[in-house]
VODRENVEX-565686 format. One line per field, with one value per residue (C-alpha): residue number from 1; residue in one letter; x, y, z. Coordinates in steps of 0.5 Angstrom, whole numbers, m for minus. Each point is the difference from the previous one (the first is absolute). Example, Ala and Ser with C-alpha at 12.3 -4.5 7.8 and 13.67 -1.06 7.14 Angstrom:
2
i = 1/2
aa = a/s
xx = 25/2
yy = m9/7
zz = 16/m2
//
This chain:
441
i = 1/2/3/4/5/6/7/8/9/10/11/12/13/14/15/16/17/18/19/20/21/22/23/24/25/26/27/28/29/30/31/32/33/34/35/36/37/38/39/40/41/42/43/44/45/46/47/48/49/50/51/52/53/54/55/56/57/58/59/60/61/62/63/64/65/66/67/68/69/70/71/72/73/74/75/76/77/78/79/80/81/82/83/84/85/86/87/88/89/90/91/92/93/94/95/96/97/98/99/100/101/102/103/104/105/106/107/108/109/110/111/112/113/114/115/116/117/118/119/120/121/122/123/124/125/126/127/128/129/130/131/132/133/134/135/136/137/138/139/140/141/142/143/144/145/146/147/148/149/150/151/152/153/154/155/156/157/158/159/160/161/162/163/164/165/166/167/168/169/170/171/172/173/174/175/176/177/178/179/180/181/182/183/184/185/186/187/188/189/190/191/192/193/194/195/196/197/198/199/200/201/202/203/204/205/206/207/208/209/210/211/212/213/214/215/216/217/218/219/220/221/222/223/224/225/226/227/228/229/230/231/232/233/234/235/236/237/238/239/240/241/242/243/244/245/246/247/248/249/250/251/252/253/254/255/256/257/258/259/260/261/262/263/264/265/266/267/268/269/270/271/272/273/274/275/276/277/278/279/280/281/282/283/284/285/286/287/288/289/290/291/292/293/294/295/296/297/298/299/300/301/302/303/304/305/306/307/308/309/310/311/312/313/314/315/316/317/318/319/320/321/322/323/324/325/326/327/328/329/330/331/332/333/334/335/336/337/338/339/340/341/342/343/344/345/346/347/348/349/350/351/352/353/354/355/356/357/358/359/360/361/362/363/364/365/366/367/368/369/370/371/372/373/374/375/376/377/378/379/380/381/382/383/384/385/386/387/388/389/390/391/392/393/394/395/396/397/398/399/400/401/402/403/404/405/406/407/408/409/410/411/412/413/414/415/416/417/418/419/420/421/422/423/424/425/426/427/428/429/430/431/432/433/434/435/436/437/438/439/440/441
aa = m/r/r/g/f/v/l/f/a/l/l/m/a/p/s/l/a/v/a/q/g/s/d/w/p/k/f/l/g/p/l/g/t/s/v/s/t/e/k/g/i/r/t/p/w/p/k/d/g/p/k/i/v/w/h/k/e/v/g/p/g/y/a/m/p/v/i/a/k/g/k/l/y/h/f/e/r/v/g/k/t/l/r/l/s/c/l/d/a/t/t/g/v/q/h/w/q/f/d/y/p/s/v/y/k/d/q/f/g/y/n/s/g/p/r/c/s/p/i/l/d/g/e/h/v/y/t/y/g/v/e/g/m/l/h/c/l/k/a/d/t/g/k/p/v/w/a/y/n/a/n/k/e/f/s/v/l/q/n/f/f/g/v/g/s/t/p/v/i/e/g/d/l/l/i/v/q/v/g/g/s/p/d/g/s/l/p/r/n/l/f/d/r/t/l/k/s/n/n/s/d/v/v/a/f/d/k/r/t/g/k/i/a/y/k/f/g/d/d/l/a/s/y/a/s/p/v/l/a/t/i/h/n/r/r/y/c/f/v/f/a/r/a/g/l/l/a/f/n/p/a/t/g/k/q/d/f/h/f/s/w/q/s/d/d/v/e/s/v/n/a/s/n/p/v/i/v/g/d/k/v/f/i/s/e/t/y/g/p/g/s/a/l/i/r/v/k/k/e/g/g/y/e/v/l/r/e/e/s/k/k/f/k/k/t/m/q/i/h/w/m/t/p/i/f/h/d/g/y/l/y/g/s/s/g/r/h/t/q/n/a/d/l/r/c/i/d/f/e/t/g/k/i/m/w/s/e/r/g/l/t/r/t/s/l/l/m/v/d/g/h/f/v/c/l/g/e/d/g/t/l/r/l/l/k/v/n/a/q/k/f/d/e/v/s/s/i/e/l/k/n/p/q/t/k/q/p/l/l/d/y/p/c/w/a/a/p/i/v/s/n/g/l/m/y/l/r/g/e/e/r/l/v/c/v/e/l/i/p/k/k
xx = m8/5/8/2/m6/1/m5/1/m5/2/0/m7/m7/m5/m3/6/m2/4/0/m5/2/m1/0/5/m4/5/7/3/m6/m6/3/4/6/3/m3/m4/m5/1/3/3/6/5/7/5/0/2/7/m3/m4/m8/m3/m1/m7/1/4/0/4/m3/2/4/m3/1/m7/m3/m7/m6/m5/m7/m5/5/2/7/1/7/2/6/3/0/3/m3/m6/m1/m4/m5/m1/m5/2/m2/4/1/2/2/m4/m3/m7/1/4/0/5/1/6/5/6/4/7/4/6/4/1/m5/m6/m6/m5/m5/2/m7/m4/m7/m6/m6/m7/m6/m1/5/8/4/7/4/5/8/m2/m6/m6/m6/m4/m7/m2/m5/4/m4/1/5/m5/2/m4/4/7/3/7/2/7/m3/m6/5/6/4/8/3/2/7/m3/m7/m6/1/m5/m6/m7/m5/m7/m4/m7/m3/7/6/6/6/7/0/5/m1/3/m3/5/m1/5/6/5/m3/7/0/m2/4/m2/m2/m6/m7/m6/m7/m4/0/4/m6/m6/m6/m4/m7/2/m6/0/7/m3/5/m3/5/8/5/7/6/5/2/0/4/0/m3/m7/m6/m1/m7/m1/m5/3/m4/m6/2/1/7/3/8/4/8/0/7/1/m3/m6/m7/m6/m7/m7/m1/m8/1/7/1/7/2/8/6/7/6/4/5/7/4/2/m4/1/m4/m7/m4/m3/m1/m8/m1/m1/m5/m1/m5/1/7/2/7/4/6/5/7/3/1/m4/m2/m6/m5/m5/m6/m6/m7/m3/m8/m1/3/7/6/6/7/2/7/3/7/5/6/4/m3/1/m6/m4/m4/1/m5/1/m7/m3/m5/3/m5/m2/m1/0/4/5/1/3/3/6/4/5/0/4/1/7/m2/m7/m2/m6/m1/m5/m1/m4/m6/0/7/4/5/3/m2/4/2/3/4/1/m7/0/m6/m6/m8/m4/m7/m2/m4/m1/5/5/3/1/6/2/6/1/5/m6/2/m6/1/m5/1/m3/m3/5/2/6/4/0/m3/0/m4/2/3/m1/1/m6/2/m4/m2/2/6/3/1/m2/m8/1/5/3/m4/m5/m2/m8/m2/m3/m7/m4/m8/m3/6/4/6/1/7/3/7/2/m5/m3/m6/1/m6/3/m4/1/m5/m1/m7/m4
yy = m18/m3/1/7/4/7/5/7/1/7/2/m2/m1/m6/4/4/7/1/5/0/m3/m6/m8/m4/m5/m3/m1/7/4/2/3/m6/5/0/7/2/6/1/7/3/m4/2/3/m1/m6/0/m3/m7/1/m1/m2/m8/m2/m8/m5/m8/m5/m4/m6/0/4/6/3/6/0/3/4/2/2/0/m7/m2/m7/m3/m6/m4/m7/m4/m6/m4/4/7/4/6/4/5/6/6/5/5/m5/m7/m4/m6/m1/m6/m5/m5/m5/m5/m5/3/m5/6/0/5/m2/6/0/6/m1/m4/5/3/5/3/5/m2/4/3/1/1/m6/m4/m1/m4/m3/m3/m4/m1/m8/3/m1/5/1/5/1/4/6/0/m7/m3/m5/m4/2/m4/m2/m2/m3/4/m4/m7/2/3/m4/6/m2/4/7/2/3/m3/4/7/4/3/m1/6/1/3/0/m7/m3/m2/0/m4/m1/m8/m2/m7/m5/m6/m5/m1/m6/4/0/6/3/1/7/2/3/m7/1/2/3/m4/6/2/6/4/m4/4/m3/2/3/m2/m8/m1/m2/1/6/0/m2/2/2/m4/3/m3/4/5/4/6/1/2/7/3/7/3/3/3/m1/m8/m4/m4/m5/0/m6/0/m7/m4/2/6/5/m3/5/m2/1/m2/m1/m5/m2/2/1/7/m1/m3/4/m4/2/m5/m2/m5/m3/m6/2/6/3/6/2/8/2/4/7/4/7/2/m4/m2/m6/m1/m6/m2/m6/m1/m6/2/5/5/5/1/6/m2/4/m4/2/3/m6/m5/m3/4/4/0/7/m2/m6/m2/m6/m3/5/6/3/m2/6/m5/m7/m2/m6/m1/6/4/7/6/5/8/6/m3/m4/m7/m2/m7/m4/m2/m6/m8/0/3/3/3/3/7/4/4/5/0/4/m4/2/0/m4/5/m1/6/m3/m7/m1/m6/m4/m1/m7/m2/4/0/7/2/7/4/8/2/m5/m7/m5/m4/m6/m4/m7/1/3/7/5/6/6/4/6/m2/4/m1/4/m3/m5/3/m3/2/m5/m7/m5/m7/m2/m3/m4/4/m5/m4/6/m5/1/m1/m1/m5/m2/m2/6/m1/2/7/4/1/5/0/5/4/m7/m2/m8/m3/m7/m2/m8/m3/7/4/7/6/7/7/3/5/3/m1/6
zz = 53/m5/0/3/m1/3/1/3/4/2/m7/m2/3/m1/m6/m2/m4/m6/m5/m6/m6/m4/m1/m3/m3/m6/m2/m1/4/m3/m6/m1/m1/7/1/6/0/7/3/6/1/5/m3/2/4/7/2/1/m6/0/6/1/1/0/m3/0/m3/m6/m4/m7/m6/m4/m1/4/3/m2/4/0/5/6/m2/m2/m4/0/m4/2/1/7/m1/m5/m1/m3/5/m1/6/1/5/3/m4/6/5/m3/4/m4/m2/m4/m4/m6/m1/m6/m2/m5/m2/m4/1/m3/m5/1/7/2/5/m2/2/m4/m5/m2/4/2/m4/4/m4/4/5/m3/0/m5/1/m6/4/m2/m2/m5/5/m1/6/1/7/4/2/7/2/m4/m2/m7/m6/m6/m1/m7/m1/m6/m1/1/m5/m5/1/2/1/5/m2/3/6/1/m2/1/m4/4/m3/m1/0/m6/1/1/m2/4/m5/1/m4/0/m6/0/m5/m4/3/7/0/0/6/5/0/m8/m2/m6/m7/m2/4/m4/3/m1/m1/7/1/3/3/2/6/2/7/3/m2/m2/m7/m6/m4/m6/m1/m5/m2/m2/5/6/7/3/6/m2/2/m5/m1/m2/m3/m5/m6/m6/3/0/6/0/4/0/2/0/m1/m1/m7/m1/1/m1/m1/0/1/8/m1/m6/0/m7/m2/m3/m1/3/1/0/6/3/2/m4/6/2/8/0/1/m1/7/0/m2/m6/1/m4/m1/m5/m6/1/4/3/1/3/2/3/m3/m8/m4/5/m1/m5/m1/m5/m2/m1/m6/0/m6/4/0/2/m2/3/3/3/1/3/m2/2/m4/3/7/5/3/4/2/5/4/4/2/m4/m2/2/m5/2/m4/m6/4/2/6/2/2/m6/0/1/6/7/m2/m7/2/0/1/m6/m3/m7/m5/m2/m7/m2/5/2/7/4/6/3/7/2/6/2/m1/m4/2/0/0/3/m3/6/1/m5/3/m2/6/m2/3/m2/0/6/4/0/0/m4/m1/m7/m3/m7/m4/m7/0/6/5/6/6/6/6/0/6/2/4/7/5/5/5/m2/m5/m5/m7/m2/m8/m2/m7/m4/m1/m7/1/m1/6/1/3/3/4/2/2/m4/0/m2/m1/1/1/4/4/m2/3/1/1/0/m6/0/8/2/1
//
């Protein structure tokens, strides 16, 4: 096995029994909200944290795996290629791998691995590489079905950190935020306000063949992923693109509205997914205007319920994580930099700050069984009670390698934890770790 793969045979049998639970087939889980429906977590955690089931070194990247039918699909960079690996979710043993060349090089000094999680849909798995290559593969074998170079075909100039918006599946369509420009002859390092879209902000592909079903939109791509919802008995897809929120019919690509929301700074991005609650949509960024709450009207269009600007105190400035809604409150990591970030809870309707906790670094959240698993970018793992009245910490640990006693999760830990069938998966700098979050019965 490749590069430091460690299995803990004493902690598992060849077919490890796990707690009853659910798959995690797409970015932010089955609900698309970073919320799990699984129950039975152990609380508080033991002194050394949840039991480590397996861990292994992985290549550069910032994307979490997806899981279905006992198989885990992990997307990473290995040398000059991007690799999708299919592993046994309970042991980490590899079933197959698919490699393809990638020439992407990050211009800001970050790693050049993929930012987008794979997407599982029936018998297929889809990837969207940091350089803009779309692939559809057979989930059981890794055999290619179709491929499409979205950046080449739509003349996409390299965004600040490459491609980072994970596509979504709606019916027979794979909906992708592309954001091409009509002038592909411009220098590849030029990405500023002079760029105009070429009607390819959103491109929908037939998920089985890769043929284009529709394309539209005059915005450029961001790092937020499309979000699907049903509002007023109508189906919507929301894309928080570079210049604002785009709402459209996902079946036809017919646009309903565009709500402008972007920092005045050229070197800025929108990276947090919209949060939809009923007919309300919350968006947030950290470079300028902060957050806004709008209501989708029954007859179409929108009305603004609350918006911030540089003149007012920001109630929530999300950098990249998607905040989690629960019982009228929103929980998220607010702040652009490590030193000024805090984890906070706000009233969803009014924006009132209920509490904020500094000193955690920038964090990501997973909600499960009345608790938050909170992963700091420094690798600190915390278990918190979901509590709108106060920061309610239950446990705080640093996972250590049982053999070397060295930390397993190194900076930067920028991807939110995921859970499937009682097992939780965490990613740090070039390491994937599987722990037992829910003890097996």
